[in-house]
N, CA, C and O atoms as CSV, one atom per row, in Angstrom:
chain,resi,resn,atom,element,x,y,z
A,1,MET,N,N,-8.916,8.905,-23.304
A,1,MET,CA,C,-7.513,9.224,-23.384
A,1,MET,C,C,-6.877,8.525,-24.579
A,1,MET,O,O,-7.374,7.513,-25.074
A,2,SER,N,N,-5.770,9.095,-25.023
A,2,SER,CA,C,-5.090,8.523,-26.183
A,2,SER,C,C,-4.170,7.377,-25.769
A,2,SER,O,O,-3.866,7.188,-24.591
A,3,LYS,N,N,-3.743,6.629,-26.765
A,3,LYS,CA,C,-2.810,5.525,-26.498
A,3,LYS,C,C,-1.499,6.047,-25.929
A,3,LYS,O,O,-0.930,5.438,-25.024
A,4,THR,N,N,-1.018,7.163,-26.449
A,4,THR,CA,C,0.256,7.719,-25.978
A,4,THR,C,C,0.154,8.132,-24.523
A,4,THR,O,O,1.014,7.773,-23.719
A,5,VAL,N,N,-0.873,8.875,-24.171
A,5,VAL,CA,C,-1.047,9.332,-22.787
A,5,VAL,C,C,-1.242,8.138,-21.861
A,5,VAL,O,O,-0.665,8.096,-20.775
A,6,ASP,N,N,-2.048,7.170,-22.280
A,6,ASP,CA,C,-2.246,5.966,-21.465
A,6,ASP,C,C,-0.908,5.284,-21.170
A,6,ASP,O,O,-0.656,4.884,-20.033
A,7,LYS,N,N,-0.062,5.149,-22.171
A,7,LYS,CA,C,1.232,4.508,-22.000
A,7,LYS,C,C,2.142,5.337,-21.106
A,7,LYS,O,O,2.782,4.790,-20.209
A,8,LEU,N,N,2.214,6.652,-21.333
A,8,LEU,CA,C,3.092,7.519,-20.544
A,8,LEU,C,C,2.713,7.513,-19.066
A,8,LEU,O,O,3.581,7.642,-18.203
A,9,GLN,N,N,1.439,7.364,-18.775
A,9,GLN,CA,C,0.998,7.368,-17.384
A,9,GLN,C,C,1.435,6.117,-16.616
A,9,GLN,O,O,1.356,6.091,-15.388
A,10,THR,N,N,1.886,5.099,-17.312
A,10,THR,CA,C,2.348,3.875,-16.643
A,10,THR,C,C,3.848,3.897,-16.362
A,10,THR,O,O,4.368,2.998,-15.702
A,11,LEU,N,N,4.545,4.917,-16.859
A,11,LEU,CA,C,6.003,4.962,-16.763
A,11,LEU,C,C,6.459,5.695,-15.508
A,11,LEU,O,O,5.747,6.545,-14.974
A,12,SER,N,N,7.663,5.351,-15.046
A,12,SER,CA,C,8.188,6.058,-13.883
A,12,SER,C,C,9.640,6.494,-14.054
A,12,SER,O,O,10.026,7.524,-13.503
A,13,ALA,N,N,10.440,5.766,-14.779
A,13,ALA,CA,C,11.854,6.089,-14.936
A,13,ALA,C,C,12.095,6.907,-16.196
A,13,ALA,O,O,11.420,6.723,-17.208
A,14,ALA,N,N,13.056,7.804,-16.124
A,14,ALA,CA,C,13.395,8.636,-17.283
A,14,ALA,C,C,13.725,7.771,-18.495
A,14,ALA,O,O,13.324,8.076,-19.618
A,15,GLU,N,N,14.460,6.690,-18.252
A,15,GLU,CA,C,14.825,5.800,-19.363
A,15,GLU,C,C,13.589,5.204,-20.032
A,15,GLU,O,O,13.578,5.010,-21.248
A,16,GLU,N,N,12.545,4.911,-19.249
A,16,GLU,CA,C,11.312,4.370,-19.823
A,16,GLU,C,C,10.657,5.398,-20.749
A,16,GLU,O,O,10.217,5.056,-21.847
A,17,PHE,N,N,10.594,6.640,-20.310
A,17,PHE,CA,C,10.024,7.698,-21.157
A,17,PHE,C,C,10.833,7.842,-22.439
A,17,PHE,O,O,10.271,7.915,-23.531
A,18,LEU,N,N,12.159,7.881,-22.298
A,18,LEU,CA,C,13.019,8.029,-23.474
A,18,LEU,C,C,12.868,6.849,-24.426
A,18,LEU,O,O,12.846,7.038,-25.642
A,19,ASP,N,N,12.763,5.637,-23.893
A,19,ASP,CA,C,12.592,4.452,-24.734
A,19,ASP,C,C,11.241,4.457,-25.438
A,19,ASP,O,O,11.166,4.235,-26.647
A,20,VAL,N,N,10.182,4.708,-24.690
A,20,VAL,CA,C,8.833,4.676,-25.269
A,20,VAL,C,C,8.669,5.754,-26.349
A,20,VAL,O,O,8.004,5.535,-27.362
A,21,LEU,N,N,9.281,6.911,-26.117
A,21,LEU,CA,C,9.157,7.998,-27.093
A,21,LEU,C,C,10.307,8.007,-28.102
A,21,LEU,O,O,10.467,8.959,-28.865
A,22,ALA,N,N,11.102,6.938,-28.097
A,22,ALA,CA,C,12.159,6.732,-29.098
A,22,ALA,C,C,13.134,7.911,-29.186
A,22,ALA,O,O,13.497,8.355,-30.274
A,23,VAL,N,N,13.543,8.401,-28.022
A,23,VAL,CA,C,14.548,9.465,-27.974
A,23,VAL,C,C,15.896,8.801,-27.707
A,23,VAL,O,O,16.074,8.133,-26.688
A,24,ASP,N,N,16.836,8.985,-28.619
A,24,ASP,CA,C,18.180,8.443,-28.420
A,24,ASP,C,C,18.826,9.159,-27.243
A,24,ASP,O,O,18.686,10.373,-27.094
A,25,TYR,N,N,19.534,8.403,-26.405
A,25,TYR,CA,C,20.168,9.022,-25.244
A,25,TYR,C,C,21.426,8.280,-24.846
A,25,TYR,O,O,21.627,7.115,-25.190
A,26,VAL,N,N,22.261,8.985,-24.115
A,26,VAL,CA,C,23.473,8.413,-23.540
A,26,VAL,C,C,23.146,8.077,-22.092
A,26,VAL,O,O,22.814,8.975,-21.318
A,27,PRO,N,N,23.230,6.809,-21.705
A,27,PRO,CA,C,22.834,6.412,-20.347
A,27,PRO,C,C,23.523,7.204,-19.238
A,27,PRO,O,O,22.899,7.513,-18.223
A,28,GLU,N,N,24.792,7.533,-19.418
A,28,GLU,CA,C,25.519,8.280,-18.385
A,28,GLU,C,C,24.927,9.673,-18.174
A,28,GLU,O,O,24.902,10.170,-17.048
A,29,ILE,N,N,24.463,10.292,-19.223
A,29,ILE,CA,C,23.844,11.618,-19.101
A,29,ILE,C,C,22.516,11.503,-18.371
A,29,ILE,O,O,22.205,12.325,-17.510
A,30,VAL,N,N,21.745,10.504,-18.705
A,30,VAL,CA,C,20.447,10.306,-18.048
A,30,VAL,C,C,20.639,9.930,-16.588
A,30,VAL,O,O,19.896,10.395,-15.723
A,31,HIS,N,N,21.617,9.103,-16.312
A,31,HIS,CA,C,21.861,8.672,-14.931
A,31,HIS,C,C,22.081,9.875,-14.004
A,31,HIS,O,O,21.577,9.899,-12.881
A,32,VAL,N,N,22.820,10.850,-14.469
A,32,VAL,CA,C,23.145,12.023,-13.665
A,32,VAL,C,C,22.006,13.049,-13.655
A,32,VAL,O,O,21.853,13.789,-12.683
A,33,ASN,N,N,21.216,13.099,-14.713
A,33,ASN,CA,C,20.240,14.183,-14.891
A,33,ASN,C,C,18.788,13.735,-14.968
A,33,ASN,O,O,17.934,14.518,-15.384
A,34,ARG,N,N,18.482,12.505,-14.584
A,34,ARG,CA,C,17.141,11.953,-14.822
A,34,ARG,C,C,16.017,12.827,-14.275
A,34,ARG,O,O,15.046,13.087,-14.986
A,35,LEU,N,N,16.122,13.280,-13.047
A,35,LEU,CA,C,15.047,14.091,-12.474
A,35,LEU,C,C,14.947,15.447,-13.155
A,35,LEU,O,O,13.852,15.980,-13.338
A,36,HIS,N,N,16.084,15.997,-13.526
A,36,HIS,CA,C,16.098,17.278,-14.217
A,36,HIS,C,C,15.418,17.162,-15.583
A,36,HIS,O,O,14.653,18.037,-15.990
A,37,ILE,N,N,15.712,16.075,-16.272
A,37,ILE,CA,C,15.113,15.855,-17.600
A,37,ILE,C,C,13.596,15.719,-17.482
A,37,ILE,O,O,12.852,16.339,-18.242
A,38,LEU,N,N,13.143,14.912,-16.535
A,38,LEU,CA,C,11.694,14.729,-16.375
A,38,LEU,C,C,11.005,16.016,-15.940
A,38,LEU,O,O,9.903,16.312,-16.402
A,39,LYS,N,N,11.636,16.779,-15.063
A,39,LYS,CA,C,11.060,18.054,-14.629
A,39,LYS,C,C,10.997,19.025,-15.803
A,39,LYS,O,O,9.992,19.717,-15.971
A,40,ARG,N,N,12.037,19.091,-16.609
A,40,ARG,CA,C,12.042,19.987,-17.766
A,40,ARG,C,C,10.991,19.537,-18.777
A,40,ARG,O,O,10.332,20.375,-19.392
A,41,PHE,N,N,10.824,18.228,-18.957
A,41,PHE,CA,C,9.777,17.687,-19.830
A,41,PHE,C,C,8.425,18.187,-19.354
A,41,PHE,O,O,7.612,18.647,-20.155
A,42,GLN,N,N,8.180,18.098,-18.056
A,42,GLN,CA,C,6.932,18.592,-17.481
A,42,GLN,C,C,6.769,20.091,-17.733
A,42,GLN,O,O,5.676,20.546,-18.068
A,43,GLN,N,N,7.836,20.853,-17.575
A,43,GLN,CA,C,7.767,22.297,-17.817
A,43,GLN,C,C,7.417,22.594,-19.270
A,43,GLN,O,O,6.604,23.475,-19.548
A,44,TYR,N,N,8.029,21.862,-20.195
A,44,TYR,CA,C,7.706,22.066,-21.611
A,44,TYR,C,C,6.248,21.723,-21.901
A,44,TYR,O,O,5.593,22.404,-22.690
A,45,LEU,N,N,5.743,20.676,-21.267
A,45,LEU,CA,C,4.332,20.309,-21.469
A,45,LEU,C,C,3.391,21.355,-20.874
A,45,LEU,O,O,2.313,21.602,-21.416
A,46,GLN,N,N,3.795,21.968,-19.765
A,46,GLN,CA,C,2.965,23.018,-19.167
A,46,GLN,C,C,2.982,24.285,-20.020
A,46,GLN,O,O,1.950,24.930,-20.204
A,47,ARG,N,N,4.156,24.637,-20.537
A,47,ARG,CA,C,4.284,25.852,-21.358
A,47,ARG,C,C,3.633,25.700,-22.724
A,47,ARG,O,O,3.073,26.649,-23.272
A,48,ASP,N,N,3.717,24.500,-23.258
A,48,ASP,CA,C,3.231,24.233,-24.614
A,48,ASP,C,C,2.506,22.889,-24.620
A,48,ASP,O,O,3.040,21.894,-25.110
A,49,PRO,N,N,1.278,22.861,-24.072
A,49,PRO,CA,C,0.552,21.582,-23.984
A,49,PRO,C,C,0.320,20.950,-25.355
A,49,PRO,O,O,0.165,21.642,-26.362
A,50,VAL,N,N,0.301,19.646,-25.366
A,50,VAL,CA,C,-0.018,18.920,-26.590
A,50,VAL,C,C,-1.521,19.099,-26.829
A,50,VAL,O,O,-2.331,18.765,-25.964
A,51,PRO,N,N,-1.892,19.624,-27.999
A,51,PRO,CA,C,-3.314,19.888,-28.253
A,51,PRO,C,C,-4.154,18.615,-28.282
A,51,PRO,O,O,-3.682,17.551,-28.684
A,52,ASP,N,N,-5.396,18.743,-27.853
A,52,ASP,CA,C,-6.349,17.636,-27.958
A,52,ASP,C,C,-6.721,17.440,-29.422
A,52,ASP,O,O,-6.635,18.361,-30.235
A,53,GLY,N,N,-7.129,16.241,-29.729
A,53,GLY,CA,C,-7.659,15.959,-31.057
A,53,GLY,C,C,-6.633,15.645,-32.121
A,53,GLY,O,O,-6.992,15.483,-33.287
A,54,LEU,N,N,-5.372,15.556,-31.757
A,54,LEU,CA,C,-4.354,15.183,-32.745
A,54,LEU,C,C,-4.461,13.699,-33.055
A,54,LEU,O,O,-4.950,12.916,-32.241
A,55,SER,N,N,-4.006,13.329,-34.222
A,55,SER,CA,C,-3.914,11.899,-34.531
A,55,SER,C,C,-2.903,11.278,-33.583
A,55,SER,O,O,-2.074,11.980,-33.003
A,56,ASP,N,N,-2.973,9.961,-33.426
A,56,ASP,CA,C,-2.028,9.272,-32.544
A,56,ASP,C,C,-0.587,9.577,-32.944
A,56,ASP,O,O,0.270,9.790,-32.086
A,57,GLU,N,N,-0.328,9.597,-34.228
A,57,GLU,CA,C,1.028,9.837,-34.735
A,57,GLU,C,C,1.513,11.246,-34.393
A,57,GLU,O,O,2.644,11.421,-33.942
A,58,LEU,N,N,0.664,12.246,-34.606
A,58,LEU,CA,C,1.051,13.624,-34.304
A,58,LEU,C,C,1.190,13.857,-32.803
A,58,LEU,O,O,2.078,14.584,-32.359
A,59,GLU,N,N,0.313,13.241,-32.035
A,59,GLU,CA,C,0.395,13.385,-30.588
A,59,GLU,C,C,1.688,12.752,-30.069
A,59,GLU,O,O,2.393,13.354,-29.259
A,60,TYR,N,N,1.995,11.558,-30.528
A,60,TYR,CA,C,3.235,10.883,-30.156
A,60,TYR,C,C,4.430,11.777,-30.506
A,60,TYR,O,O,5.337,11.952,-29.693
A,61,GLY,N,N,4.424,12.329,-31.696
A,61,GLY,CA,C,5.514,13.202,-32.138
A,61,GLY,C,C,5.651,14.447,-31.277
A,61,GLY,O,O,6.764,14.905,-31.021
A,62,ALA,N,N,4.538,14.993,-30.832
A,62,ALA,CA,C,4.574,16.190,-29.983
A,62,ALA,C,C,5.197,15.872,-28.623
A,62,ALA,O,O,6.028,16.634,-28.129
A,63,TYR,N,N,4.800,14.757,-28.022
A,63,TYR,CA,C,5.405,14.353,-26.748
A,63,TYR,C,C,6.888,14.043,-26.936
A,63,TYR,O,O,7.718,14.418,-26.107
A,64,ARG,N,N,7.210,13.366,-28.016
A,64,ARG,CA,C,8.599,13.014,-28.298
A,64,ARG,C,C,9.450,14.269,-28.448
A,64,ARG,O,O,10.554,14.336,-27.908
A,65,GLU,N,N,8.953,15.252,-29.170
A,65,GLU,CA,C,9.705,16.499,-29.399
A,65,GLU,C,C,9.997,17.204,-28.086
A,65,GLU,O,O,11.108,17.696,-27.890
A,66,ARG,N,N,9.029,17.264,-27.183
A,66,ARG,CA,C,9.228,17.946,-25.904
A,66,ARG,C,C,10.224,17.203,-25.017
A,66,ARG,O,O,11.043,17.826,-24.340
A,67,LEU,N,N,10.154,15.873,-25.023
A,67,LEU,CA,C,11.105,15.097,-24.229
A,67,LEU,C,C,12.502,15.192,-24.816
A,67,LEU,O,O,13.479,15.311,-24.076
A,68,GLN,N,N,12.607,15.141,-26.115
A,68,GLN,CA,C,13.917,15.251,-26.748
A,68,GLN,C,C,14.550,16.610,-26.441
A,68,GLN,O,O,15.746,16.693,-26.165
A,69,ARG,N,N,13.754,17.658,-26.490
A,69,ARG,CA,C,14.252,18.999,-26.158
A,69,ARG,C,C,14.730,19.040,-24.704
A,69,ARG,O,O,15.777,19.614,-24.404
A,70,ALA,N,N,13.950,18.424,-23.800
A,70,ALA,CA,C,14.325,18.388,-22.381
A,70,ALA,C,C,15.647,17.642,-22.197
A,70,ALA,O,O,16.524,18.102,-21.466
A,71,TYR,N,N,15.787,16.511,-22.847
A,71,TYR,CA,C,17.030,15.739,-22.747
A,71,TYR,C,C,18.209,16.544,-23.277
A,71,TYR,O,O,19.260,16.602,-22.639
A,72,LEU,N,N,18.039,17.161,-24.433
A,72,LEU,CA,C,19.137,17.910,-25.045
A,72,LEU,C,C,19.562,19.107,-24.201
A,72,LEU,O,O,20.720,19.522,-24.257
A,73,ASP,N,N,18.644,19.661,-23.426
A,73,ASP,CA,C,19.019,20.752,-22.528
A,73,ASP,C,C,20.148,20.326,-21.599
A,73,ASP,O,O,21.009,21.136,-21.257
A,74,PHE,N,N,20.148,19.058,-21.188
A,74,PHE,CA,C,21.148,18.582,-20.236
A,74,PHE,C,C,22.330,17.903,-20.907
A,74,PHE,O,O,23.308,17.563,-20.241
A,75,VAL,N,N,22.252,17.703,-22.210
A,75,VAL,CA,C,23.414,17.260,-22.971
A,75,VAL,C,C,24.303,18.475,-23.215
A,75,VAL,O,O,25.529,18.396,-23.137
A,76,GLU,N,N,23.661,19.592,-23.509
A,76,GLU,CA,C,24.378,20.804,-23.888
A,76,GLU,C,C,24.665,21.724,-22.707
A,76,GLU,O,O,25.406,22.697,-22.853
A,77,SER,N,N,24.098,21.436,-21.550
A,77,SER,CA,C,24.238,22.320,-20.407
A,77,SER,C,C,24.360,21.487,-19.130
A,77,SER,O,O,24.702,20.305,-19.176
A,78,SER,N,N,24.076,22.118,-17.999
A,78,SER,CA,C,24.179,21.422,-16.719
A,78,SER,C,C,22.977,21.768,-15.847
A,78,SER,O,O,22.293,22.759,-16.102
A,79,PRO,N,N,22.712,20.961,-14.823
A,79,PRO,CA,C,21.603,21.281,-13.922
A,79,PRO,C,C,21.747,22.664,-13.280
A,79,PRO,O,O,20.757,23.377,-13.118
A,80,LEU,N,N,22.954,23.039,-12.922
A,80,LEU,CA,C,23.166,24.344,-12.311
A,80,LEU,C,C,22.836,25.464,-13.290
A,80,LEU,O,O,22.219,26.460,-12.910
A,81,ALA,N,N,23.237,25.310,-14.528
A,81,ALA,CA,C,22.959,26.340,-15.535
A,81,ALA,C,C,21.483,26.382,-15.907
A,81,ALA,O,O,20.941,27.460,-16.150
A,82,GLU,N,N,20.828,25.236,-15.954
A,82,GLU,CA,C,19.425,25.172,-16.365
A,82,GLU,C,C,18.464,25.587,-15.260
A,82,GLU,O,O,17.372,26.078,-15.548
A,83,LYS,N,N,18.846,25.401,-14.008
A,83,LYS,CA,C,18.051,25.840,-12.857
A,83,LYS,C,C,16.605,25.334,-12.881
A,83,LYS,O,O,15.661,26.110,-12.740
A,84,VAL,N,N,16.454,24.043,-13.058
A,84,VAL,CA,C,15.121,23.445,-13.094
A,84,VAL,C,C,14.491,23.401,-11.713
A,84,VAL,O,O,13.304,23.685,-11.555
A,85,PHE,N,N,15.288,23.044,-10.715
A,85,PHE,CA,C,14.776,22.917,-9.353
A,85,PHE,C,C,15.125,24.151,-8.528
A,85,PHE,O,O,16.113,24.835,-8.796
A,86,LYS,N,N,14.312,24.420,-7.537
A,86,LYS,CA,C,14.465,25.607,-6.702
A,86,LYS,C,C,15.848,25.696,-6.070
A,86,LYS,O,O,16.404,26.789,-5.969
A,87,VAL,N,N,16.404,24.592,-5.650
A,87,VAL,CA,C,17.724,24.615,-5.019
A,87,VAL,C,C,18.763,25.235,-5.956
A,87,VAL,O,O,19.675,25.919,-5.492
A,88,PHE,N,N,18.641,25.009,-7.250
A,88,PHE,CA,C,19.569,25.597,-8.208
A,88,PHE,C,C,19.195,27.041,-8.526
A,88,PHE,O,O,20.067,27.856,-8.826
A,89,GLN,N,N,17.914,27.359,-8.463
A,89,GLN,CA,C,17.490,28.735,-8.681
A,89,GLN,C,C,18.019,29.628,-7.571
A,89,GLN,O,O,18.377,30.780,-7.816
A,90,ASP,N,N,18.071,29.102,-6.346
A,90,ASP,CA,C,18.539,29.859,-5.200
A,90,ASP,C,C,20.062,29.846,-5.053
A,90,ASP,O,O,20.599,30.572,-4.217
A,91,ALA,N,N,20.756,29.050,-5.835
A,91,ALA,CA,C,22.199,28.873,-5.655
A,91,ALA,C,C,22.967,30.186,-5.757
A,91,ALA,O,O,23.960,30.378,-5.056
A,92,HIS,N,N,22.518,31.090,-6.622
A,92,HIS,CA,C,23.233,32.351,-6.779
A,92,HIS,C,C,22.921,33.324,-5.652
A,92,HIS,O,O,23.588,34.350,-5.519
A,93,GLY,N,N,21.918,33.013,-4.842
A,93,GLY,CA,C,21.561,33.880,-3.734
A,93,GLY,C,C,22.286,33.521,-2.447
A,93,GLY,O,O,22.038,34.131,-1.407
A,94,ILE,N,N,23.167,32.554,-2.501
A,94,ILE,CA,C,23.892,32.135,-1.307
A,94,ILE,C,C,24.826,33.266,-0.875
A,94,ILE,O,O,25.569,33.823,-1.683
A,95,ARG,N,N,24.771,33.583,0.390
A,95,ARG,CA,C,25.618,34.639,0.927
A,95,ARG,C,C,26.791,34.021,1.667
A,95,ARG,O,O,26.703,32.905,2.180
A,96,ASN,N,N,27.873,34.752,1.714
A,96,ASN,CA,C,29.006,34.312,2.526
A,96,ASN,C,C,28.663,34.542,3.986
A,96,ASN,O,O,28.091,35.568,4.355
A,97,ILE,N,N,29.014,33.593,4.786
A,97,ILE,CA,C,28.767,33.687,6.220
A,97,ILE,C,C,30.122,33.608,6.909
A,97,ILE,O,O,30.901,32.683,6.677
A,98,SER,N,N,30.384,34.578,7.745
A,98,SER,CA,C,31.688,34.598,8.419
A,98,SER,C,C,31.725,33.569,9.538
A,98,SER,O,O,30.698,33.202,10.109
A,99,LEU,N,N,32.915,33.123,9.831
A,99,LEU,CA,C,33.115,32.178,10.917
A,99,LEU,C,C,32.700,32.811,12.241
A,99,LEU,O,O,32.161,32.132,13.116
A,100,ASP,N,N,32.948,34.099,12.386
A,100,ASP,CA,C,32.557,34.793,13.625
A,100,ASP,C,C,31.041,34.745,13.827
A,100,ASP,O,O,30.574,34.563,14.952
A,101,SER,N,N,30.265,34.907,12.740
A,101,SER,CA,C,28.810,34.872,12.898
A,101,SER,C,C,28.328,33.468,13.253
A,101,SER,O,O,27.341,33.316,13.973
A,102,VAL,N,N,29.016,32.445,12.753
A,102,VAL,CA,C,28.670,31.073,13.113
A,102,VAL,C,C,28.965,30.850,14.594
A,102,VAL,O,O,28.147,30.291,15.324
A,103,ARG,N,N,30.141,31.292,15.024
A,103,ARG,CA,C,30.515,31.138,16.431
A,103,ARG,C,C,29.511,31.848,17.336
A,103,ARG,O,O,29.111,31.300,18.363
A,104,ALA,N,N,29.106,33.047,16.969
A,104,ALA,CA,C,28.185,33.828,17.783
A,104,ALA,C,C,26.832,33.163,17.875
A,104,ALA,O,O,26.124,33.340,18.866
A,105,SER,N,N,26.454,32.396,16.853
A,105,SER,CA,C,25.139,31.764,16.861
A,105,SER,C,C,25.098,30.455,17.658
A,105,SER,O,O,24.023,29.946,17.973
A,106,LEU,N,N,26.272,29.922,17.977
A,106,LEU,CA,C,26.329,28.669,18.734
A,106,LEU,C,C,25.932,28.910,20.172
A,106,LEU,O,O,26.251,29.940,20.767
A,107,LYS,N,N,25.237,27.946,20.706
A,107,LYS,CA,C,24.856,28.037,22.122
A,107,LYS,C,C,26.114,27.879,22.970
A,107,LYS,O,O,26.977,27.047,22.690
A,108,ARG,N,N,26.190,28.684,23.989
A,108,ARG,CA,C,27.308,28.564,24.919
A,108,ARG,C,C,27.010,27.409,25.875
A,108,ARG,O,O,25.891,27.294,26.375
A,109,PRO,N,N,27.995,26.560,26.131
A,109,PRO,CA,C,27.752,25.445,27.066
A,109,PRO,C,C,27.463,25.983,28.472
A,109,PRO,O,O,28.046,26.974,28.913
A,110,ALA,N,N,26.556,25.306,29.151
A,110,ALA,CA,C,26.212,25.694,30.519
A,110,ALA,C,C,27.405,25.422,31.436
A,110,ALA,O,O,28.082,24.403,31.307
A,111,THR,N,N,27.649,26.347,32.360
A,111,THR,CA,C,28.783,26.154,33.279
A,111,THR,C,C,28.311,25.839,34.676
A,111,THR,O,O,29.129,25.648,35.576
């Protein structure tokens, strides 16, 4: 394994990834979007894997570029608009439920 991959595998917090890959960030944006940023980073790596055999410098740059792109997605947009997680993907499928249907679904108390 490469030095970059070895180092990335030891990290857990979004801020650690951003620091190690030298991506400038606003802490308030990361605080609110950390899981979204890391998930989008993973999606970018799955869609466009970093090729094997790159020099350490090029490999580092490739990981940095994907993380920076993931971070910028949430600087310029929002979790709801980006729909990284299933809960946001399903958000537009929410149906209105009438109060009458809720009442009808409640168990009647035993008399």
